[in-house]
Each structure stands twice: as C-alpha cells, then as structure tokens.
C-alpha positions as CSV (number, residue, x, y, z in Angstrom):
1,X,-150.6,-134.6,-27.6
2,X,-147.7,-132.4,-28.3
3,X,-145.6,-134.3,-30.8
4,X,-143.6,-133.4,-33.9
5,X,-145.6,-134.0,-37.1
6,X,-145.5,-133.1,-40.7
7,X,-148.3,-133.2,-43.2
8,X,-148.2,-135.0,-46.5
9,X,-148.7,-131.6,-48.3
10,X,-145.6,-130.1,-46.6
11,X,-143.5,-133.2,-47.5
12,X,-144.7,-133.0,-51.1
13,X,-143.6,-129.4,-51.3
14,X,-140.2,-130.2,-49.7
15,X,-139.7,-133.0,-52.3
16,X,-140.5,-130.6,-55.1
17,X,-138.0,-128.1,-53.6
18,X,-135.3,-130.7,-53.5
19,X,-136.0,-131.7,-57.1
20,X,-135.9,-128.0,-58.3
21,X,-132.8,-127.1,-56.4
22,X,-131.0,-130.2,-57.6
23,X,-131.3,-129.5,-61.3
24,X,-127.7,-128.2,-61.4
25,X,-126.5,-131.5,-60.2
26,X,-128.6,-133.9,-62.4
27,X,-126.5,-136.2,-64.5
28,X,-123.4,-135.7,-62.3
29,X,-121.9,-139.1,-61.3
30,X,-121.1,-139.3,-57.6
31,X,-117.6,-138.0,-57.0
32,X,-115.4,-136.3,-54.5
33,X,-116.3,-132.6,-54.3
34,X,-113.9,-131.6,-51.5
35,X,-110.8,-132.9,-49.8
36,X,-109.8,-131.5,-46.4
37,X,-106.6,-133.0,-45.1
38,X,-107.1,-136.7,-45.2
39,X,-110.9,-136.4,-45.3
40,X,-113.0,-136.6,-48.4
41,X,-116.5,-135.2,-49.0
42,X,-118.5,-136.8,-51.8
43,X,-121.4,-135.4,-53.7
44,X,-123.6,-138.1,-52.3
45,X,-122.5,-137.1,-48.7
46,X,-123.6,-133.5,-49.5
47,X,-126.9,-134.6,-51.1
48,X,-127.6,-136.8,-48.0
49,X,-127.2,-133.6,-45.9
50,X,-129.5,-131.7,-48.1
51,X,-132.2,-134.4,-47.8
52,X,-131.7,-134.6,-44.0
53,X,-132.1,-130.9,-43.6
54,X,-135.1,-130.8,-45.8
55,X,-136.7,-133.6,-43.8
56,X,-136.2,-131.5,-40.7
57,X,-137.7,-128.4,-42.3
58,X,-134.3,-126.5,-42.2
59,X,-132.2,-124.6,-44.6
60,X,-130.6,-126.8,-47.2
61,X,-128.4,-124.4,-49.2
62,X,-125.7,-126.6,-50.7
63,X,-122.9,-124.0,-50.6
64,X,-123.6,-123.4,-46.9
65,X,-123.8,-127.1,-46.1
66,X,-120.6,-127.8,-48.0
67,X,-118.7,-125.1,-46.1
68,X,-120.1,-126.4,-42.8
69,X,-118.9,-129.9,-43.7
70,X,-115.4,-128.7,-44.6
71,X,-115.2,-126.7,-41.4
72,X,-116.2,-129.9,-39.5
73,X,-113.4,-131.8,-41.1
74,X,-110.9,-129.1,-39.9
75,X,-112.3,-129.5,-36.3
76,X,-112.2,-133.3,-36.6
77,X,-108.5,-133.3,-37.7
78,X,-107.6,-131.2,-34.6
79,X,-109.8,-133.3,-32.4
80,X,-107.8,-136.4,-33.4
81,X,-104.5,-134.5,-32.7
82,X,-105.9,-133.6,-29.3
83,X,-107.0,-137.3,-28.7
84,X,-110.6,-136.3,-28.0
85,X,-113.2,-139.2,-27.7
86,X,-117.0,-139.3,-27.7
87,X,-119.3,-140.8,-25.1
88,X,-121.0,-143.6,-27.1
89,X,-123.9,-143.8,-24.7
90,X,-124.7,-140.1,-25.5
91,X,-124.2,-140.7,-29.2
92,X,-126.7,-143.6,-29.1
93,X,-129.2,-141.5,-27.2
94,X,-129.0,-138.7,-29.7
95,X,-129.2,-141.2,-32.6
96,X,-132.4,-142.7,-31.2
97,X,-133.9,-139.3,-30.7
98,X,-133.0,-138.2,-34.2
99,X,-134.3,-141.4,-35.7
100,X,-137.6,-141.1,-33.8
101,X,-138.1,-137.5,-34.9
102,X,-137.3,-138.3,-38.5
103,X,-139.4,-141.5,-38.8
104,X,-142.3,-139.7,-37.1
105,X,-142.2,-136.7,-39.5
106,X,-141.9,-139.0,-42.6
107,X,-144.7,-141.4,-41.4
108,X,-142.8,-144.5,-40.5
109,X,-139.6,-146.5,-41.1
110,X,-140.6,-147.7,-44.6
111,X,-141.5,-144.2,-45.6
112,X,-138.1,-142.9,-44.2
113,X,-136.2,-145.5,-46.2
114,X,-138.1,-144.6,-49.3
115,X,-137.5,-140.9,-48.8
116,X,-133.8,-141.3,-48.5
117,X,-133.5,-144.2,-50.8
118,X,-131.7,-146.3,-48.2
119,X,-132.7,-148.9,-45.6
120,X,-133.0,-147.6,-42.1
121,X,-130.1,-149.5,-40.7
122,X,-127.8,-147.9,-43.3
123,X,-129.3,-144.5,-42.5
124,X,-128.6,-145.1,-38.8
125,X,-125.0,-145.9,-39.6
126,X,-124.6,-142.7,-41.5
127,X,-126.4,-140.6,-38.8
128,X,-124.3,-142.2,-36.1
129,X,-121.2,-141.2,-37.9
130,X,-122.5,-137.6,-38.3
131,X,-123.4,-137.4,-34.7
132,X,-120.0,-138.6,-33.6
133,X,-118.4,-135.9,-35.9
134,X,-120.7,-133.2,-34.5
135,X,-119.9,-134.2,-31.0
136,X,-116.1,-134.2,-31.6
137,X,-116.5,-130.8,-33.4
138,X,-118.3,-129.4,-30.4
139,X,-115.7,-130.8,-28.0
140,X,-112.9,-129.3,-30.1
141,X,-114.6,-125.9,-30.1
142,X,-114.8,-126.2,-26.3
143,X,-111.1,-126.9,-26.2
144,X,-110.4,-123.8,-28.2
145,X,-112.7,-121.8,-25.9
146,X,-110.9,-123.2,-22.8
147,X,-107.6,-121.8,-24.1
148,X,-108.9,-118.3,-23.9
149,X,-107.3,-116.6,-20.8
150,X,-109.7,-116.1,-17.9
151,X,-111.7,-112.9,-18.2
152,X,-111.5,-110.2,-15.6
153,X,-113.5,-107.1,-14.8
154,X,-110.8,-105.2,-16.8
155,X,-111.9,-107.1,-19.9
156,X,-115.5,-106.1,-19.4
157,X,-114.6,-102.5,-18.8
158,X,-112.4,-102.5,-21.9
159,X,-115.3,-103.9,-23.9
160,X,-117.6,-101.2,-22.6
161,X,-115.0,-98.5,-23.4
162,X,-114.6,-99.6,-27.0
163,X,-118.1,-100.9,-27.9
164,X,-120.6,-98.7,-29.7
165,X,-123.3,-97.8,-27.2
166,X,-126.0,-98.8,-29.7
167,X,-124.5,-102.3,-29.8
168,X,-124.6,-102.9,-26.0
169,X,-127.2,-105.5,-24.9
170,X,-130.5,-104.2,-23.7
171,X,-131.6,-105.7,-20.4
172,X,-135.4,-106.1,-20.5
173,X,-137.7,-105.2,-17.6
174,X,-137.6,-107.9,-14.9
175,X,-139.8,-108.7,-12.0
176,X,-139.2,-110.4,-8.6
177,X,-142.3,-111.9,-7.0
178,X,-143.5,-114.1,-4.2
179,X,-146.6,-116.2,-4.0
180,X,-149.0,-118.2,-1.8
181,X,-150.7,-121.1,-3.5
182,X,-153.7,-123.3,-2.9
183,X,-154.6,-126.2,-5.1
184,X,-158.1,-127.4,-5.8
185,X,-159.2,-130.9,-4.7
186,X,-157.2,-132.9,-7.3
187,X,-158.3,-136.2,-5.9
188,X,-162.0,-135.5,-6.3
189,X,-161.4,-134.1,-9.8
190,X,-159.4,-137.2,-10.8
191,X,-162.2,-139.5,-9.7
192,X,-164.7,-137.6,-11.7
193,X,-162.6,-137.8,-14.8
194,X,-162.1,-141.5,-14.4
195,X,-165.8,-142.1,-14.0
196,X,-166.4,-140.2,-17.3
197,X,-163.7,-142.1,-19.2
198,X,-165.0,-145.5,-17.8
199,X,-168.5,-144.6,-19.1
200,X,-167.0,-143.7,-22.5
201,X,-165.0,-146.9,-22.6
202,X,-168.1,-148.9,-21.9
203,X,-169.9,-147.2,-24.8
204,X,-167.0,-148.1,-27.1
205,X,-167.0,-151.7,-26.0
206,X,-170.7,-151.7,-26.5
207,X,-170.3,-150.9,-30.1
208,X,-170.0,-147.1,-30.5
209,X,-167.2,-145.8,-32.6
210,X,-164.1,-144.7,-30.8
211,X,-163.5,-141.9,-33.4
212,X,-166.9,-140.5,-33.0
213,X,-166.6,-140.3,-29.2
214,X,-163.1,-138.8,-29.5
215,X,-164.5,-136.0,-31.6
216,X,-167.2,-135.4,-29.0
217,X,-165.3,-135.7,-25.8
218,X,-161.5,-135.6,-26.2
219,X,-159.7,-132.5,-24.9
220,X,-156.7,-132.9,-27.2
221,X,-157.4,-130.3,-29.9
222,X,-154.7,-131.7,-32.2
223,X,-156.2,-135.1,-32.5
224,X,-159.9,-134.8,-31.5
225,X,-160.9,-133.4,-34.9
226,X,-159.3,-136.5,-36.5
227,X,-161.2,-138.9,-34.4
228,X,-158.4,-139.0,-31.8
229,X,-155.9,-140.4,-34.3
230,X,-152.3,-139.5,-33.6
231,X,-150.6,-140.9,-36.7
232,X,-147.7,-143.3,-37.0
233,X,-145.0,-142.1,-34.5
234,X,-142.1,-143.3,-32.4
235,X,-143.0,-144.3,-28.9
236,X,-140.2,-142.2,-27.5
237,X,-142.0,-138.9,-28.2
238,X,-144.9,-139.7,-25.9
239,X,-145.1,-139.8,-22.1
240,X,-143.6,-143.2,-21.0
241,X,-146.9,-144.3,-19.4
242,X,-148.8,-143.6,-22.6
243,X,-146.2,-145.4,-24.8
244,X,-146.0,-148.4,-22.4
245,X,-149.8,-148.8,-22.5
246,X,-150.0,-148.4,-26.3
247,X,-147.2,-150.8,-27.0
248,X,-148.8,-153.5,-24.8
249,X,-152.1,-153.3,-26.7
250,X,-153.2,-155.5,-29.6
251,X,-154.6,-153.5,-32.5
252,X,-158.3,-152.9,-32.0
253,X,-158.3,-153.3,-28.2
254,X,-159.1,-150.5,-25.8
255,X,-156.8,-149.7,-22.9
256,X,-157.7,-149.1,-19.3
257,X,-157.4,-145.5,-18.1
258,X,-153.9,-144.2,-18.4
259,X,-152.7,-141.2,-16.4
260,X,-150.0,-138.8,-17.8
261,X,-149.1,-135.2,-16.9
262,X,-151.5,-134.2,-19.7
263,X,-154.5,-135.8,-18.0
264,X,-156.3,-139.1,-18.3
265,X,-156.6,-141.2,-21.5
266,X,-158.1,-144.3,-23.0
267,X,-156.2,-145.6,-26.0
268,X,-156.9,-147.7,-29.1
269,X,-153.9,-148.9,-31.1
270,X,-154.5,-149.1,-34.9
271,X,-151.1,-150.3,-36.0
272,X,-147.7,-151.1,-34.7
273,X,-144.3,-151.3,-36.5
274,X,-141.3,-152.0,-34.4
275,X,-141.0,-149.1,-31.9
276,X,-143.6,-147.0,-33.7
277,X,-147.4,-147.1,-33.5
278,X,-150.5,-145.3,-34.7
279,X,-153.2,-144.9,-32.1
280,X,-156.4,-143.1,-31.2
281,X,-156.9,-141.7,-27.8
282,X,-159.5,-139.7,-25.8
283,X,-157.9,-137.2,-23.4
284,X,-159.9,-135.7,-20.5
285,X,-158.3,-133.3,-18.1
286,X,-159.4,-132.8,-14.5
287,X,-161.8,-129.9,-14.2
288,X,-162.8,-127.9,-11.1
289,X,-166.0,-126.3,-10.0
290,X,-166.9,-122.8,-9.1
291,X,-167.2,-123.9,-5.6
292,X,-163.5,-125.0,-5.6
293,X,-162.5,-121.6,-6.7
294,X,-164.7,-119.7,-4.3
295,X,-163.4,-121.8,-1.4
296,X,-159.7,-121.1,-2.4
297,X,-160.3,-117.5,-3.1
298,X,-162.0,-117.0,0.3
299,X,-159.0,-118.5,2.1
300,X,-156.5,-116.5,0.1
301,X,-158.4,-113.3,0.6
302,X,-158.3,-113.9,4.4
303,X,-154.5,-114.4,4.2
304,X,-154.1,-111.3,2.1
305,X,-156.1,-109.3,4.6
306,X,-154.1,-110.6,7.6
307,X,-150.8,-109.8,5.8
308,X,-151.9,-106.3,5.0
309,X,-153.0,-105.8,8.6
310,X,-149.6,-106.9,9.7
311,X,-151.1,-109.8,11.7
312,X,-148.7,-112.1,9.9
313,X,-145.8,-111.6,7.4
314,X,-146.1,-112.8,3.8
315,X,-143.1,-115.0,4.3
316,X,-144.5,-116.7,7.4
317,X,-147.9,-117.1,5.7
318,X,-146.3,-118.8,2.7
319,X,-144.3,-121.2,4.9
320,X,-147.4,-122.2,6.9
321,X,-150.2,-122.1,4.3
322,X,-148.9,-122.3,0.8
323,X,-149.3,-125.6,-0.9
324,X,-146.6,-125.1,-3.5
325,X,-143.5,-127.1,-2.3
326,X,-141.2,-125.3,-4.6
327,X,-141.7,-121.8,-3.1
328,X,-143.2,-122.2,0.4
329,X,-139.8,-123.1,2.0
330,X,-138.4,-119.8,0.6
331,X,-141.1,-117.7,2.1
332,X,-143.0,-117.8,-1.2
333,X,-140.3,-116.4,-3.4
334,X,-140.7,-117.5,-7.0
335,X,-137.8,-118.7,-9.1
336,X,-137.5,-119.6,-12.8
337,X,-137.5,-123.5,-12.8
338,X,-135.1,-123.5,-15.9
339,X,-132.5,-121.0,-14.7
340,X,-133.1,-120.8,-10.9
341,X,-133.1,-117.0,-11.2
342,X,-135.5,-115.0,-8.9
343,X,-136.0,-112.4,-11.7
344,X,-138.5,-113.0,-14.5
345,X,-138.7,-111.4,-17.9
346,X,-142.2,-110.9,-19.3
347,X,-142.1,-113.9,-21.6
348,X,-141.0,-116.1,-18.7
349,X,-144.1,-115.3,-16.7
350,X,-147.4,-117.2,-16.9
351,X,-149.9,-114.8,-18.6
352,X,-152.2,-115.0,-15.5
353,X,-149.3,-114.0,-13.2
354,X,-148.3,-111.1,-15.4
355,X,-151.9,-109.9,-15.5
356,X,-152.0,-110.1,-11.7
357,X,-149.1,-107.8,-11.1
358,X,-150.0,-105.2,-13.7
359,X,-150.8,-102.0,-11.9
360,X,-149.2,-103.1,-8.6
361,X,-146.6,-101.1,-6.9
362,X,-143.6,-102.8,-5.3
363,X,-144.7,-104.5,-2.0
364,X,-148.4,-104.7,-3.0
365,X,-150.3,-108.0,-3.1
366,X,-152.6,-109.1,-5.9
367,X,-156.2,-110.2,-5.5
368,X,-156.6,-114.0,-5.6
369,X,-156.2,-115.4,-9.1
370,X,-156.4,-118.7,-11.0
371,X,-153.1,-119.6,-12.6
372,X,-151.0,-122.6,-13.6
373,X,-148.1,-124.3,-12.0
374,X,-145.0,-125.7,-13.8
375,X,-146.1,-129.4,-13.8
376,X,-146.8,-131.3,-17.1
377,X,-146.8,-129.6,-20.5
378,X,-149.4,-127.0,-19.8
379,X,-149.3,-126.8,-16.0
380,X,-152.0,-127.6,-13.5
381,X,-154.6,-125.2,-12.1
382,X,-153.6,-123.4,-8.9
383,X,-155.1,-120.5,-7.0
384,X,-152.7,-117.9,-5.6
385,X,-152.0,-114.4,-4.4
386,X,-148.8,-112.7,-5.8
387,X,-146.7,-110.0,-4.1
388,X,-144.6,-107.8,-6.4
389,X,-141.2,-107.6,-4.6
390,X,-139.1,-105.7,-7.1
391,X,-139.1,-104.2,-10.6
392,X,-135.8,-103.8,-12.5
393,X,-136.6,-101.4,-15.4
394,X,-135.4,-102.1,-18.9
395,X,-132.0,-100.5,-19.5
396,X,-128.8,-100.6,-21.5
397,X,-126.4,-103.0,-19.7
398,X,-124.0,-101.4,-17.2
399,X,-120.9,-102.6,-15.5
400,X,-122.4,-102.0,-12.0
401,X,-125.8,-103.7,-12.6
402,X,-125.3,-106.3,-15.3
403,X,-121.7,-107.5,-14.9
404,X,-122.7,-111.2,-15.3
405,X,-124.6,-110.5,-18.6
406,X,-121.7,-108.4,-19.9
407,X,-119.1,-111.0,-19.0
408,X,-121.1,-113.5,-21.0
409,X,-121.2,-111.2,-24.0
410,X,-117.4,-110.7,-23.8
411,X,-116.8,-114.4,-23.4
412,X,-118.9,-115.2,-26.4
413,X,-117.1,-112.6,-28.5
414,X,-113.7,-114.0,-27.5
415,X,-114.8,-117.5,-28.3
416,X,-116.1,-116.5,-31.7
417,X,-112.8,-114.7,-32.4
418,X,-110.7,-117.7,-31.3
419,X,-112.7,-120.1,-33.5
420,X,-112.5,-117.7,-36.4
421,X,-108.7,-117.5,-36.0
422,X,-108.5,-121.3,-35.7
423,X,-110.5,-121.9,-38.9
424,X,-108.6,-119.2,-40.9
425,X,-105.2,-120.6,-39.8
426,X,-106.3,-124.2,-40.6
427,X,-107.6,-123.2,-44.0
428,X,-104.2,-121.7,-44.9
429,X,-102.1,-124.6,-43.6
430,X,-104.3,-127.6,-44.6
431,X,-104.4,-129.5,-47.8
432,X,-107.7,-128.6,-49.3
433,X,-109.2,-129.1,-52.8
434,X,-112.7,-128.0,-53.8
435,X,-114.4,-129.0,-57.0
436,X,-115.1,-126.3,-59.6
437,X,-118.8,-127.4,-59.5
438,X,-118.9,-125.0,-56.5
439,X,-116.9,-122.2,-57.9
440,X,-120.0,-119.9,-57.8
441,X,-120.5,-120.4,-54.1
442,X,-120.2,-117.3,-51.8
443,X,-118.5,-118.9,-48.8
444,X,-118.4,-117.0,-45.6
445,X,-114.6,-117.5,-45.4
446,X,-112.6,-116.1,-48.3
447,X,-109.8,-118.6,-47.7
448,X,-111.8,-121.3,-49.3
449,X,-111.7,-119.4,-52.7
450,X,-107.9,-119.9,-53.0
451,X,-108.3,-123.6,-52.6
452,X,-110.4,-124.3,-55.8
453,X,-108.8,-126.8,-58.1
454,X,-107.5,-125.3,-61.3
455,X,-108.5,-127.3,-64.4
C-alpha cells in the first residue's frame, strides 16, 4: 500500500536536529519577534512552523521561515484591502488532508499532540488559520499576476532577442504514438485470486497466524515483510473501499475479500483510534497465464500484418479491435492522461512502451508487447502494438515551434517581477519591526535589514 510513513529512527533524528538548532533560542521567553503592519509574529509562532516543517521532512531554517511569514503578512494585508475571501470547504479539505498526513507520519493523534506539545484540537485551529493565510496569500499573488498586461507575440520575440541563448529552455525529445490494445481475461483472473484469498482466509480462521501467511503470500512489498502490518494511519490515505472495510471491522476479525485498484485484499484490524487504524492485510493481484499472452499476441500480430499489407488502416483497426476506450475512438492515438497532450517526453512513457519504440522509424509498428494501462496506482496488464507517429528532436526553444512554452516562460518571469516589485514596495511603505535576535539572518530581500529595531 502506497502511504506516507516515517520510521521512528527518522523522527528521532529530526527531534535531535530540532534540539540542536534551537540552542540559540533556549531560555528566551516567548515574545514578539516581528511586527508587520497590524500583524505580530511571536517566537512561539515561528517555533511551531519549525516543528511543522520538521515533521514533514522539509527545510526548517528559522531565518527563511521568518522571512516567509513576514512576506505572508504583507500579502494578507493587501488581500484584506482587496476584500478577498477563502472557500471554507476547501480549507477544511486541506486541513483534513494535512492532519491525516501529519498524524500518520507521527504514529497517531496522541503522538502528534506529544510531538507538538499541544492537543490535536488546538493544533487543528492553528493549522486552519495557517491554511487560510496561505490561501489568501495565493489569491493575492494571483491578483497581482492578473494585473500584468496580456502578453503578445511581441513580448515573446522581445524576450528571445534579449535573453542569453544559454538561458533559453531546452525542449526535450518528444514522441507521438498510437496503439491497439487487448486485455487479458480479467474476470477469470479475478476469480482465481478470490479463490486463493478465500483459502488463505479459511486457514487464518482455522488458527494459522495472519502475519505468517502475509509474509508468505502478500504481494505488497512494503508490508509483507512486516507480517502485512501497515501501521497506525489515517483512513483517508487508503482507497475508500479499503478504509470502509477496515473501519467496519472489530479488532481481531478478518474481513471478506475487498477489491481496490491495487488488487484484492483480506484485512485484519489491530487497533482503531478515531479516524485512524492499524491493520494487517494480504494483497494478491490478478495474474495471467502464458496462454493469455500467446492468444493476445497472436491476435495483435495478425492485425499488425494486415495493417502493413494495407488490408486495413491502423486507425480503422484501432476503432474496431482495440479494447482501450481512451484511445480507440481517436484511431488509437495516445494522449497523456494528465495534460491531454499527444506528445510524450521520455519520463512520461511507460518503460515498456518506450522500449517498444526504440529503433522504430516514424510510421513503423512495434511487435506485440506486454505493458500497463493508466488504471490504479501501478496500472493493469495490457497487450498492445504501438505505432511511432512522430519524433520531435530535443532542441532549444524557438518562436516558430515552441511559442506556447516560451509564452509560459515569459508569463512566469513577468509574474515573478510583479511580485518582487509588490514586496519591495510594501516593505518600504509598511510599518515593520524585526527583533535583533535575527540580526544575523541573511534575508533574500535587503529591505528587511533597514527595519531592524535599534536598541
């Protein structure tokens, strides 16, 4: 099961790191360390940010965090002037997700409260306030970006004329492809898996240890070596069918077979705390026989021969014979499910698909291969032939070929410039005090230095 986890050893090291880096601040009574307009930032606010970033395994440099917090206050002040509001439903959704990730990494709600030194309800109040501030900050940045005049081809040409050639974006090699897919007999494979799991379940009910059988038979490499145990985790990080089944079980009882996009499971819940649980599971994925592959390959090879003999076009064969609903209506043309683009960079391709087109010339069709589709976390087995339709060689971006990419670069640069000007102006015109405790910080914006309080 692909879930966010952190070992006790890593947490121990993180705790030591926090303790070591906090030496400078030991013995300092909580106080206000920065004032930005009408907003105050306390030392405890900053230390809470340090702990939160440490818990997420992210950088926790105090100087950087303080500068980020001060910049946020500048955006917030303008957001209030602009009467911006946040969507509370989205805030709650983000809060629940963050809470689930944090409690899962730290091992539970009690462990989270102990780590931060506060009860979870208090932490959720603070996290909610932070998420609201982050949301308003993002909205204000979007407002700043919206005030940038609409970009034109002239702006892109001007950028190309003034930019250092070495700084221009490199467009990686891209491929355009079409496919014809045939799936193995999923129903028969699912029945076989269920029969295996039912037999294993009967053995557990008959007295054999779940953990022993998980080590022997589970196909989840992350948990099988631990006897199938997943560790205390929020229910929200699992597939809904898995979470619903686990939350409905009493500790020590064994579930019926549960199907998720990962495969088929049986589950034993060890402990439940609120919306969190610790469970063992045995995962078995559908498997297919050599006969399945030979049958599919024979059919695909016949289609490939017919296409090469011009008996039928690739597009017509895909519409009539391909079993992939996402591509057959387009004559087999593949598209990135995330972007919708018909062009794939190497790291966007399945390794099996990339291997299939190596050595092909444009217009040629691969031999039948076994690959994966885009369903589930890892994808399901599928047999296919792939036609290489086009290759766009790697090259430095040009106005004629890569206008959209260059427009994005220019827009990004203009946005960064606008935000930089906003912050620099606000630092100059806002009432700001920074405690001398942070006089050695190397802030990214020099304007902060002038704002230090003189003792």
